[in-house]
TORMARKE-717869 format. One record per residue (C-alpha): x, y, z; residue in one letter. Coordinates in Angstrom, 3 decimals. Example, Ala and Ser with C-alpha at 12.3 -4.5 7.8 and 13.67 -1.06 7.14 Angstrom:
SITE       px       py       pz res
SITE   12.300   -4.500    7.800   A
SITE   13.670   -1.060    7.140   S
***
This chain:
SITE       px       py       pz res
SITE  -13.886   32.811   -9.724   M
SITE  -13.106   29.549   -7.937   K
SITE   -9.767   28.959   -6.291   R
SITE   -7.944   25.955   -7.683   K
SITE   -6.417   23.035   -5.779   L
SITE   -3.989   20.638   -7.464   L
SITE   -3.535   17.244   -5.772   L
SITE   -0.630   15.040   -6.859   I
SITE    0.076   11.344   -6.357   Q
SITE    3.822   11.065   -7.132   P
SITE    5.495    8.128   -8.820   S
SITE    8.640    6.542   -7.337   P
SITE   11.978    6.966   -9.058   Y
SITE   13.480    4.072  -10.986   D
SITE   17.100    2.967  -10.585   S
SITE   18.186    5.730  -12.991   H
SITE   16.501    8.499  -11.010   G
SITE   13.532    8.891  -13.344   R
SITE    9.879    8.783  -12.246   P
SITE    8.403    5.390  -13.087   I
SITE    5.880    5.647  -15.904   K
SITE    3.221    3.139  -16.945   K
SITE    0.531    2.934  -19.584   N
SITE   -2.070    2.167  -16.931   R
SITE   -2.307    2.609  -13.152   L
SITE   -4.141   -0.381  -11.729   Y
SITE   -4.061    0.443   -8.019   F
SITE   -5.453    3.924   -7.473   V
SITE   -4.998    5.529   -4.071   G
SITE   -8.018    6.617   -2.039   L
SITE   -6.408    9.589   -0.285   G
SITE   -6.651   12.205   -3.034   L
SITE  -10.264   11.461   -4.069   P
SITE  -11.186   11.729   -0.374   L
SITE   -9.354   15.044   -0.002   L
SITE  -11.189   16.325   -3.067   A
SITE  -14.493   15.296   -1.475   A
SITE  -13.568   17.150    1.724   L
SITE  -12.823   20.332   -0.236   T
SITE  -15.618   22.968   -0.283   P
SITE  -17.590   23.476   -3.482   A
SITE  -16.107   26.936   -4.070   D
SITE  -12.791   25.253   -4.952   W
SITE  -11.911   23.675   -8.288   E
SITE   -9.953   20.440   -7.748   V
SITE   -7.638   18.602  -10.139   E
SITE   -5.939   15.265   -9.402   I
SITE   -2.726   14.228  -11.129   I
SITE   -1.506   10.606  -10.997   L
SITE    2.114   10.997  -12.014   E
SITE    2.612    7.343  -12.963   T
SITE    0.331    7.888  -15.964   I
SITE    0.328   11.690  -16.291   E
SITE    2.674   14.657  -16.527   T
SITE    2.745   17.090  -13.616   I
SITE    1.643   20.554  -14.799   P
SITE    4.277   22.632  -13.033   F
SITE    2.981   25.731  -14.822   A
SITE   -0.480   25.296  -13.256   T
SITE   -2.530   28.278  -12.159   D
SITE   -3.614   26.386   -9.019   A
SITE   -3.398   28.458   -5.845   A
SITE   -2.566   25.513   -3.613   L
SITE   -0.611   22.306   -4.268   I
SITE   -1.221   19.166   -2.210   G
SITE    1.246   16.282   -2.547   I
SITE    0.933   12.781   -1.100   G
SITE    3.808   10.691    0.243   S
SITE    3.557    6.954   -0.164   M
SITE    6.567    4.817    0.737   G
SITE    9.048    4.598   -2.096   H
SITE    7.795    7.809   -3.712   A
SITE    8.784   10.007   -0.770   T
SITE   11.952   11.345   -2.396   R
SITE    9.933   12.243   -5.477   R
SITE    7.296   13.945   -3.288   S
SITE    9.977   16.176   -1.789   I
SITE   11.466   17.011   -5.185   D
SITE    8.046   17.963   -6.555   I
SITE    7.405   20.154   -3.509   A
SITE   10.739   21.909   -3.970   R
SITE    9.986   22.652   -7.623   E
SITE    6.579   24.133   -6.863   F
SITE    8.084   26.192   -4.023   K
SITE   10.717   27.473   -6.448   R
SITE    7.858   28.619   -8.668   R
SITE    6.264   30.530   -5.808   G
SITE    3.420   28.123   -5.050   K
SITE    2.027   27.256   -1.623   T
SITE    2.632   23.556   -0.985   V
SITE    1.069   21.124    1.499   V
SITE    2.562   17.672    2.112   L
SITE    0.637   14.763    3.614   G
SITE    0.575   10.990    3.760   G
SITE    2.031    8.446    6.127   Y
SITE    5.704    8.986    5.273   M
SITE    5.789   12.728    5.947   V
SITE    3.590   12.103    8.989   S
SITE    6.468   10.067   10.425   L
SITE    9.032   12.807    9.744   I
SITE    6.996   16.065    9.840   P
SITE    9.885   18.362   10.843   E
SITE   12.013   17.090    7.973   E
SITE    9.108   17.398    5.526   A
SITE    8.352   20.964    6.661   K
SITE   11.726   22.116    5.293   Q
SITE   10.364   21.573    1.793   H
SITE    6.792   22.870    2.001   C
SITE    4.528   25.416    3.680   D
SITE    2.406   23.034    5.750   A
SITE    2.370   19.373    6.752   V
SITE   -0.745   17.324    7.478   V
SITE    0.198   14.761   10.116   I
SITE   -1.929   11.631   10.062   G
SITE   -5.544   11.685    8.955   D
SITE   -6.741   14.765    7.103   A
SITE  -10.495   14.561    7.743   E
SITE  -10.421   16.617   10.915   G
SITE   -8.122   19.376    9.673   V
SITE   -8.611   19.827    5.926   W
SITE  -11.424   22.384    6.081   A
SITE   -9.467   24.453    8.620   Q
SITE   -6.308   24.271    6.517   L
SITE   -8.138   25.613    3.462   L
SITE   -9.745   28.377    5.496   E
SITE   -6.369   29.355    6.969   D
SITE   -4.860   29.441    3.483   F
SITE   -7.578   31.752    2.205   V
SITE   -7.054   34.047    5.197   C
SITE   -3.276   34.052    4.769   G
SITE   -2.814   32.333    8.127   E
SITE   -1.561   28.888    7.096   L
SITE    0.050   27.035    9.996   R
SITE    3.097   24.796    9.722   S
SITE    1.441   21.632   11.023   Y
SITE   -2.090   20.274   11.080   Y
SITE   -2.998   17.271   13.180   Q
SITE   -6.172   15.958   14.754   Q
SITE   -6.709   12.417   15.933   K
SITE   -9.776   10.772   14.431   L
SITE  -12.334    9.219   16.749   T
SITE  -14.925    8.471   14.077   L
SITE  -14.358    7.232   10.541   L
SITE  -17.130    8.736    8.422   A
SITE  -15.669   10.052    5.144   P
SITE  -17.823   11.439    2.318   P
SITE  -18.134    9.744   -1.071   L
SITE  -14.714    9.985   -2.753   P
SITE  -14.464   12.218   -5.840   R
SITE  -13.834    9.328   -8.216   F
SITE  -15.318   11.492  -10.956   D
SITE  -11.935   13.252  -11.053   L
SITE  -10.055   10.066  -12.013   I
SITE  -12.388    7.645  -13.816   V
SITE  -11.558    9.125  -17.210   S
SITE   -7.854    8.446  -16.662   K
SITE   -6.014    5.256  -17.655   K
SITE   -6.701    3.346  -14.463   I
SITE   -7.510   -0.312  -13.774   G
SITE  -10.859   -2.048  -13.626   N
SITE  -11.488   -1.519   -9.907   F
SITE  -11.662    1.314   -7.382   L
SITE  -10.829    1.365   -3.648   P
SITE  -13.403    1.234   -0.847   V
SITE  -12.362    1.555    2.785   Q
SITE  -13.895   -0.530    5.579   A
SITE  -11.522    0.342    8.411   G
SITE   -8.399    2.331    9.205   R
SITE   -5.554    1.678   11.615   G
SITE   -4.624   -1.608   13.292   C
SITE   -4.614   -2.958   16.858   P
SITE   -1.354   -4.846   16.261   N
SITE    2.035   -3.296   17.012   S
SITE    4.584   -4.782   14.589   C
SITE    7.825   -2.898   15.242   S
SITE    8.656   -2.170   11.581   F
SITE    5.162   -1.038   10.554   C
SITE    4.367    2.590    9.788   S
SITE    0.632    1.981   10.321   V
SITE    1.314    0.716   13.854   A
SITE    3.538    3.743   14.484   C
SITE    0.918    6.258   13.340   L
SITE   -2.178    4.707   14.871   Y
SITE   -0.581    3.200   18.003   Q
SITE   -3.087    0.411   18.390   G
SITE   -6.143    2.451   17.359   V
SITE   -8.439    0.811   14.817   Y
SITE  -11.528    2.546   13.427   L
SITE  -14.214    0.694   11.505   R
SITE  -16.843    2.282    9.297   R
SITE  -20.544    1.475    9.685   P
SITE  -21.605   -1.270    7.314   L
SITE  -24.134    0.999    5.584   A
SITE  -21.393    3.517    4.724   D
SITE  -19.143    0.841    3.218   V
SITE  -22.014   -0.491    1.119   L
SITE  -22.851    3.056    0.009   R
SITE  -19.335    3.385   -1.403   D
SITE  -19.423   -0.048   -3.053   I
SITE  -22.686    0.833   -4.788   R
SITE  -21.150    4.114   -5.885   H
SITE  -18.274    2.226   -7.510   V
SITE  -20.782   -0.074   -9.209   R
SITE  -22.837    2.882  -10.432   D
SITE  -19.705    4.311  -12.041   L
SITE  -19.577    1.182  -14.209   G
SITE  -17.017   -0.882  -12.289   F
SITE  -17.609   -4.557  -11.559   K
SITE  -14.759   -4.862   -9.047   R
SITE  -13.486   -3.002   -6.005   F
SITE  -10.495   -3.134   -3.695   L
SITE  -11.534   -3.370   -0.041   L
SITE   -9.094   -1.407    2.118   L
SITE   -8.657   -2.473    5.733   D
SITE   -5.528   -3.336    7.704   D
SITE   -7.396   -5.725    9.998   N
SITE  -10.523   -6.881    8.202   I
SITE  -10.849  -10.091   10.268   L
SITE  -10.862   -8.385   13.656   S
SITE  -14.668   -8.401   13.780   D
SITE  -15.902  -11.732   12.503   R
SITE  -19.624  -10.919   12.637   E
SITE  -19.079   -7.641   10.808   Y
SITE  -17.170   -9.473    8.085   M
SITE  -19.864  -12.140    7.740   L
SITE  -22.571   -9.520    7.377   E
SITE  -20.511   -7.473    4.931   L
SITE  -19.872  -10.523    2.747   C
SITE  -23.577  -11.331    2.739   G
SITE  -24.404   -7.829    1.515   E
SITE  -21.604   -7.777   -1.078   I
SITE  -22.884  -11.074   -2.481   R
SITE  -26.228   -9.423   -3.246   K
SITE  -24.458   -6.785   -5.342   L
SITE  -22.874   -9.312   -7.705   G
SITE  -19.438   -7.691   -7.643   M
SITE  -15.909   -9.101   -7.458   E
SITE  -13.435   -7.773   -4.943   W
SITE   -9.866   -7.956   -3.675   L
SITE   -8.396   -7.158   -0.274   S
SITE   -5.692   -7.946    2.251   Q
SITE   -6.276   -9.827    5.478   C
SITE   -4.831  -12.175    8.054   S
SITE   -3.896  -15.665    6.943   I
SITE   -5.947  -16.956    9.885   Q
SITE   -8.938  -16.769    7.547   L
SITE   -7.932  -20.283    6.505   G
SITE   -8.875  -21.599    9.953   D
SITE  -12.450  -20.294    9.792   D
SITE  -14.358  -22.470    7.292   P
SITE  -17.633  -20.564    7.614   E
SITE  -16.092  -17.143    7.107   L
SITE  -13.816  -18.371    4.330   L
SITE  -16.837  -19.794    2.481   A
SITE  -18.704  -16.508    2.931   A
SITE  -15.746  -14.487    1.627   V
SITE  -15.418  -16.714   -1.431   A
SITE  -19.176  -16.767   -2.121   A
SITE  -19.363  -12.964   -1.920   S
SITE  -17.114  -12.572   -4.956   G
SITE  -13.636  -12.277   -3.441   C
SITE  -11.163  -13.270   -6.145   I
SITE   -7.795  -12.530   -4.504   A
SITE   -6.357  -11.735   -1.096   L
SITE   -2.981  -10.350   -0.116   S
SITE   -1.290  -11.607    3.036   F
SITE    1.484   -9.847    4.928   G
SITE    3.375  -13.006    5.854   L
SITE    6.604  -11.028    6.400   E
SITE    8.896  -14.043    6.917   S
SITE    9.129  -17.831    7.030   I
SITE   11.632  -17.515    9.906   T
SITE   10.131  -17.567   13.439   P
SITE   13.058  -15.659   14.953   A
SITE   12.589  -12.831   12.463   S
SITE    8.864  -12.634   13.162   L
SITE    9.484  -12.554   16.922   A
SITE   11.931   -9.669   16.510   A
SITE    9.248   -7.776   14.533   M
SITE    6.806   -8.172   17.460   D
SITE    4.897  -10.647   15.317   K
SITE    5.608  -13.811   17.304   A
SITE    1.921  -14.741   17.120   W
SITE    2.436  -15.715   13.458   A
SITE    3.430  -19.352   12.869   N
SITE    5.243  -19.968    9.561   P
SITE    4.841  -23.743    9.859   S
SITE    1.087  -23.162    9.503   D
SITE    1.398  -21.007    6.395   Y
SITE    1.209  -23.809    3.776   P
SITE   -1.861  -25.382    5.393   R
SITE   -3.719  -22.087    5.702   L
SITE   -2.785  -20.878    2.228   L
SITE   -3.877  -24.232    0.810   G
SITE   -7.335  -23.862    2.344   K
SITE   -7.731  -20.328    1.020   I
SITE   -6.581  -21.358   -2.437   R
SITE   -8.950  -24.366   -2.367   A
SITE  -11.822  -21.945   -1.718   A
SITE  -11.134  -20.350   -5.102   G
SITE   -9.290  -17.290   -3.815   I
SITE   -5.959  -16.454   -5.420   D
SITE   -2.956  -15.622   -3.262   L
SITE   -0.788  -12.528   -3.168   S
SITE    1.863  -12.069   -0.501   T
SITE    4.177   -9.411    0.867   E
SITE    7.309  -10.566    2.647   M
SITE   10.456   -8.918    3.984   V
SITE   13.990  -10.254    4.140   V
SITE   16.818   -9.203    6.427   G
SITE   15.179   -9.894    9.793   G
SITE   17.043  -11.037   12.886   E
SITE   16.610  -14.726   12.052   G
SITE   17.203  -14.510    8.318   D
SITE   20.197  -16.141    6.697   T
SITE   21.200  -16.441    3.067   L
SITE   19.757  -19.955    3.203   A
SITE   16.333  -18.860    4.515   T
SITE   16.119  -16.186    1.833   I
SITE   16.711  -18.869   -0.805   R
SITE   14.093  -21.064    0.894   Q
SITE   11.596  -18.209    0.558   T
SITE   11.649  -18.711   -3.217   A
SITE   10.757  -22.388   -2.721   D
SITE    7.945  -21.385   -0.368   F
SITE    6.422  -19.107   -3.007   V
SITE    6.573  -21.802   -5.680   A
SITE    5.281  -24.602   -3.418   D
SITE    2.261  -22.512   -2.426   N
SITE    1.402  -21.315   -5.939   K
SITE    1.435  -17.650   -4.931   I
SITE    0.445  -15.839   -8.112   V
SITE    1.584  -12.327   -7.155   V
SITE    4.457  -12.326   -4.629   P
SITE    6.278   -9.158   -3.556   R
SITE    9.352   -8.724   -1.382   F
SITE   11.086   -5.883    0.422   Y
SITE   14.247   -5.583    2.424   I
SITE   13.345   -4.982    6.066   L
SITE   13.862   -1.246    6.380   T
SITE   13.958    0.863    9.577   P
SITE   11.488    3.556    8.541   I
SITE   12.074    6.737   10.581   P
SITE    9.517    7.086   13.351   G
SITE    8.993    3.339   13.807   T
SITE   10.059    1.240   16.790   V
SITE   12.401   -0.690   14.529   Y
SITE   14.205    2.487   13.473   H
SITE   14.734    3.463   17.106   R
SITE   16.075   -0.022   17.855   E
SITE   18.554    0.108   14.979   M
SITE   19.707    3.574   16.051   Q
SITE   20.168    2.491   19.652   A
SITE   22.190   -0.516   18.533   Q
SITE   24.213    1.643   16.099   Q
SITE   23.262   -0.663   13.242   R
SITE   22.208    1.944   10.677   L
SITE   24.711    1.960    7.824   V
SITE   22.875    4.581    5.749   N
SITE   21.428    7.750    7.297   E
SITE   19.932    9.109    4.048   D
SITE   16.259    8.473    4.761   I
SITE   15.252    9.418    1.228   Y
SITE   17.152    6.405   -0.094   S
SITE   15.121    4.002    2.070   Y
SITE   13.345    2.308   -0.830   D
SITE   13.090   -1.251    0.503   G
SITE   15.424   -2.509   -2.228   A
SITE   18.777   -1.932   -0.518   Q
SITE   20.000   -2.777    2.962   A
SITE   20.380    0.345    5.099   V
SITE   21.038   -1.477    8.375   H
SITE   23.487   -4.125    9.551   Q
SITE   21.616   -7.461    9.536   P
SITE   22.396   -9.904   12.305   K
SITE   23.502  -12.871   10.200   L
SITE   24.946  -11.368    7.019   M
SITE   26.461   -8.171    5.674   S
SITE   24.326   -5.369    4.177   P
SITE   25.862   -6.071    0.783   E
SITE   25.023   -9.781    1.040   E
SITE   21.453   -8.949    1.989   L
SITE   20.966   -6.631   -0.976   T
SITE   22.422   -9.202   -3.347   Q
SITE   20.315  -12.020   -1.855   A
SITE   17.208   -9.861   -2.207   Y
SITE   17.667   -9.380   -5.941   W
SITE   18.635  -13.047   -6.385   E
SITE   15.372  -13.972   -4.651   L
SITE   13.397  -11.782   -6.991   Y
SITE   15.196  -13.134  -10.057   N
SITE   14.551  -16.709   -8.989   R
SITE   10.872  -16.164   -8.146   V
SITE   10.319  -14.360  -11.435   F
SITE   12.255  -16.761  -13.614   S
SITE   10.248  -18.144  -16.538   Y
SITE    9.850  -21.639  -15.006   P
SITE    8.611  -20.180  -11.712   S
SITE    6.172  -17.817  -13.409   I
SITE    4.698  -20.594  -15.553   I
SITE    4.487  -22.954  -12.577   W
SITE    2.646  -20.419  -10.406   R
SITE    0.249  -19.045  -13.017   T
SITE   -0.445  -21.656  -15.700   L
SITE    0.469  -25.097  -14.374   L
SITE   -2.323  -25.356  -11.840   R
SITE   -5.599  -27.237  -11.596   R
SITE   -7.627  -24.038  -11.423   E
SITE   -6.356  -22.809  -14.777   F
SITE   -9.068  -24.419  -16.917   W
SITE  -11.875  -22.987  -14.791   R
SITE  -10.893  -19.411  -15.540   R
SITE   -8.002  -19.386  -18.035   P
SITE   -8.339  -15.659  -18.771   A
SITE   -7.669  -14.822  -15.122   K
SITE   -4.463  -16.830  -14.977   Y
SITE   -3.246  -15.494  -18.282   I
SITE   -3.735  -12.050  -16.731   F
SITE   -1.611  -13.135  -13.755   Y
SITE    0.968  -14.421  -16.230   L
SITE    1.143  -10.987  -17.843   L
SITE    1.500   -9.297  -14.443   I
SITE    4.381  -11.618  -13.592   N
SITE    6.080  -10.980  -16.924   L
SITE    5.771   -7.239  -16.359   Y
SITE    7.221   -7.606  -12.864   Y
SITE   10.051   -9.663  -14.338   R
SITE   10.893   -6.823  -16.717   R
SITE   10.918   -4.346  -13.825   Q
SITE   13.192   -6.605  -11.785   I
SITE   15.687   -6.831  -14.636   K
SITE   15.818   -3.019  -14.498   D
SITE   16.297   -3.152  -10.696   R
SITE   12.851   -1.693  -10.076   I
SITE   11.022   -3.226   -7.124   T
SITE    7.558   -4.377   -8.237   P
SITE    4.884   -2.624   -6.236   N
SITE    1.187   -1.918   -6.321   I
SITE    1.259    1.223   -8.461   I
***
């Protein structure tokens, strides 16, 4: 009889302390399907996506694995506690618990720190032998994962695309970034043939789109050009995140657009140079943002952005100006977070050293409330300005202006009506004080 492994992707809590539920989960994580693929064949594996499913606490699974992504960390801990109360063996992993492994260990039997590829087989063997260790960690030197077990999730109510990873880590060192903290300048890229293998696998499963995962996709221009040429042959559409500097490379931008890229997300962080400099991101130039975004949009690629407020140069006025920036640049899917000193990051150490943390409860660090003393406003003013920004950006006039009142609308009206619906759904979340995110 096979041993059973239950893998859980938790859902964040809403403002009332309830796990957020949706009818469909559009952005599916890659971590659990990869863990399932790394699990030997003599194990039975089940994946639960809590946003669209109910956690089976009465499971007969021998081992419980729980991920920890950002705002869902508190929920991850609560789930672990409940399974421990029921006598189950629990493993926690993911980037949040990797930053605070000693804290996480109080609520589980073992913690996987960082990447799991090098330790997962040993962890399972130790569990079977009754010799499970408290911590598992092995630095990756080669990124060569197996085909993800998407067969375990394709029958669920997920979106119309699946994730494919091209690279992992990042050579940049932004002070607030958890990726920079975990990988410390290390960036691993997969061989082109392996990436294409996974894209074809997604296509063979019946999907016409994929999400390309890479924190620094533009770092190797020739690799990107070749990848786009191969993707174009497959006739698929794709989404990703990348540096805004793509707008200054006409050849590469044309190749990206011609290969089927329909939308890109840009971590712009701030329109305030002083804030970017304090984040160790002084190389970014906000005055160039409109020009670069305009070129990318003109290539037929829709814009999504992630920005933070509450940096060293931010004022109440610059936060209000951020709403104008989003409207002026026709950003169809904007998201915002309050700059938060995540434990383990350089920024957290800086705020501690300067005695500027006003909230020590790390499980409340959800990016929607100020937990540090900003330089140019009070924490309360920052939190209020954050929600005012969201309400302004997702007002009806702004939504219509960014999604419908645009020249591109008549080329593909169905796409922009879809963006309209996303914005209206985000608006409803914002009214309930739920930060829109990618789940």
